[in-house]
C-alpha positions in Angstrom: 0.0 0.0 0.0 2.8 2.4 0.9 4.6 1.5 -2.3 1.5 2.3 -4.3 1.0 5.6 -2.5 4.6 6.4 -3.0 4.4 5.6 -6.7 1.3 7.8 -7.0 3.0 10.7 -5.2 6.0 10.5 -7.5 3.7 10.5 -10.6 1.7 13.5 -9.2 4.9 15.4 -8.4 6.2 14.6 -11.9 2.9 15.7 -13.5 2.8 18.9 -11.4 6.4 19.7 -12.3 5.8 19.0 -16.0 2.6 21.1 -15.9 4.4 23.9 -14.0 7.2 23.8 -16.6 4.8 24.0 -19.4 2.9 26.9 -17.8 6.1 28.6 -17.0 7.4 28.1 -20.5 4.1 29.4 -22.0 4.3 32.5 -19.7 7.9 33.1 -20.6 7.1 32.6 -24.3 4.1 34.9 -24.1 6.1 37.6 -22.3 8.9 37.4 -24.8 6.4 37.4 -27.7 4.7 40.5 -26.1 8.1 42.3 -25.8 9.0 41.5 -29.3 5.6 42.6 -30.7 5.8 45.8 -28.6 9.3 46.6 -29.9 8.1 46.0 -33.5 5.1 48.3 -32.9 7.3 51.0 -31.5 9.7 50.6 -34.4 6.8 50.6 -36.9 5.4 53.8 -35.4 8.7 55.5 -35.6 9.0 54.6 -39.3 5.5 55.8 -40.0 6.1 59.1 -38.1 9.4 59.5 -40.1 7.6 58.8 -43.4 4.8 61.4 -42.5 7.5 63.9 -41.7 9.4 63.3 -44.9 6.2 63.5 -46.9 5.3 66.8 -45.2 8.8 68.2 -46.0 8.5 67.0 -49.6 5.1 68.7 -50.0 6.4 71.9 -48.4 9.4 71.9 -50.7 7.2 71.2 -53.7 5.0 74.2 -52.9 8.0 76.4 -52.4 9.5 75.3 -55.7 6.1 75.9 -57.5 5.7 79.4 -56.0 9.3 80.2 -57.0 8.8 78.9 -60.5 5.6 80.8 -61.0 7.0 84.0 -59.6 10.0 83.7 -62.0 7.7 83.1 -65.0 5.6 86.2 -64.2 8.7 88.2 -63.7 10.1 87.0 -67.0 6.9 87.7 -68.9 6.7 91.3 -67.6 10.4 91.9 -68.1 10.2 90.7 -71.7 7.1 92.9 -72.3 8.8 96.0 -70.9 12.1 95.4 -72.9 10.2 94.7 -76.1 8.1 97.8 -75.7 11.1 100.0 -75.2 13.0 98.4 -78.1 10.0 98.7 -80.4 9.1 102.3 -79.5 12.7 103.3 -80.1 12.4 101.8 -83.6 9.1 103.6 -84.2 10.6 106.9 -83.1 13.6 106.5 -85.4 11.2 105.9 -88.4 12.9 102.6 -89.1 11.1 99.7 -90.7 9.2 98.0 -87.9 9.2 94.2 -87.5 6.8 93.4 -84.7 7.0 90.0 -82.9 4.5 88.7 -80.3 5.7 89.2 -76.7 6.6 85.8 -75.2 3.8 84.9 -72.9 2.9 81.9 -70.7 -0.4 80.6 -72.0 -1.5 79.5 -68.5 -0.7 82.8 -66.9 -4.0 83.0 -65.1 -3.3 79.8 -63.2 0.3 80.9 -62.6 -0.8 84.3 -61.1 -3.6 82.7 -59.0 -1.0 80.4 -57.4 0.7 83.4 -55.8 -2.5 84.4 -53.9 -0.7 83.9 -50.6 2.1 86.2 -51.5 0.2 89.0 -53.2 -3.0 90.7 -52.1 -5.9 91.2 -54.5 -4.9 94.7 -55.6 -1.3 93.6 -56.5 -2.7 90.6 -58.4 -5.0 92.9 -60.2 -2.0 95.0 -61.3 -0.4 91.8 -62.7 -3.6 90.7 -64.6 -3.9 94.2 -66.1 -0.4 93.9 -67.6 -1.2 90.5 -69.0 -4.3 91.9 -70.5 -2.3 94.6 -72.3 0.3 92.0 -73.5 -2.5 89.8 -74.9 -4.0 92.7 -76.8 -0.6 93.6 -78.2 0.0 90.1 -79.3 -3.4 89.9 -80.9 -2.8 93.2 -82.8 0.6 91.9 -83.9 -0.9 88.7 -85.3 -3.5 90.7 -87.2 -0.8 93.1 -88.5 -1.0 94.1 -92.1 2.5 95.1 -93.1 1.2 97.4 -95.8 -1.0 99.4 -93.4 0.6 102.2 -91.4 -2.6 102.4 -89.4 -2.0 98.9 -88.0 1.6 99.9 -87.0 0.1 102.9 -85.2 -2.2 100.6 -83.2 0.8 98.4 -82.1 2.7 101.5 -81.2 -0.2 102.6 -79.0 -0.2 99.1 -77.4 3.5 99.4 -76.4 2.9 102.9 -75.1 -0.1 101.7 -73.1 2.0 99.1 -71.4 4.7 101.5 -70.4 2.2 104.2 -69.4 0.5 101.6 -67.2 3.7 101.1 -65.3 5.5 104.5 -65.5 2.7 106.9 -66.3 3.7 110.0 -68.3 7.3 109.2 -67.3 7.4 106.4 -69.8 9.3 108.6 -72.3 12.2 108.8 -69.8 12.3 105.0 -69.7 13.0 105.0 -73.5 16.4 106.4 -72.7 17.4 103.2 -71.0 19.9 100.9 -72.8 18.0 97.7 -72.4 21.0 95.7 -73.5 22.8 96.7 -70.3 20.3 97.4 -67.5 19.3 94.7 -65.1 15.8 93.8 -64.2 16.1 95.6 -60.9 16.5 98.9 -62.6 13.0 98.6 -64.2 11.5 99.3 -60.7 14.4 100.9 -58.8 13.9 104.3 -60.5 12.0 107.6 -60.0 9.7 107.1 -62.9 7.7 104.0 -62.0 4.3 104.1 -60.3 4.3 103.2 -56.6 2.0 100.2 -57.0 4.0 98.7 -59.8 7.3 99.3 -58.1 5.9 97.2 -55.2 4.7 94.4 -57.5 7.9 94.1 -59.5 10.1 94.3 -56.4 8.0 91.8 -54.6 8.3 89.3 -57.5 12.1 89.6 -57.0 11.8 89.1 -53.3 9.5 86.1 -53.7 11.9 84.4 -56.1 14.9 85.1 -53.7 13.0 83.9 -50.6 11.8 80.7 -52.3 15.3 79.9 -53.4 16.5 80.4 -49.9 13.7 78.2 -48.7 14.6 75.4 -51.1 18.3 75.6 -49.9 17.1 75.3 -46.3 15.1 72.2 -47.0 18.0 70.6 -48.9 20.4 71.3 -46.0 17.9 69.7 -43.6 17.6 66.6 -45.8 21.4 66.3 -45.9 21.7 66.4 -42.1 
């Protein structure tokens, strides 16, 4: 009887030890699995946060580049229009044979100008749209030009004068004295002849381009570090 009880006790102890070992192993395995899963979740969250931050920086950089590009396009269109008007009026005034060419113009200028809404107020954007309207009219008259008709040449001359009068008022005649082959863009607004509103617009276009370029450089430096 004693032997039987002793044998049962040993079996129970072995069973208890085995069960305890299994439970302990399961607990240790579960804890290890939880720790590993937790670490993976933390690592995944860090990766997701980093990706969101990188996407945000990319979007900001894209917006900065777009604003810079559009401001540069507007500045180029206006600059070309002013230079061509000066050059053409000098030709008219010298009674030389006039060869009129359309002023280079961005066909999507309305979208380009509207993209700068955050940089320019409505009045300043109106100034820009008015210039584009004059440039479009000039180009339309040039396309309809009859080389044999002096009347048509007179209309184009008035178009060029209208553009310069819009920017410089009655001082536009003084602008014709400029040597457009030598003067920089800045001199088109850094003078005593230009109207105050247009000085602000042309100067701000310069400033927007410069600030955007600096912004792009800052984003690139951050990405390197």
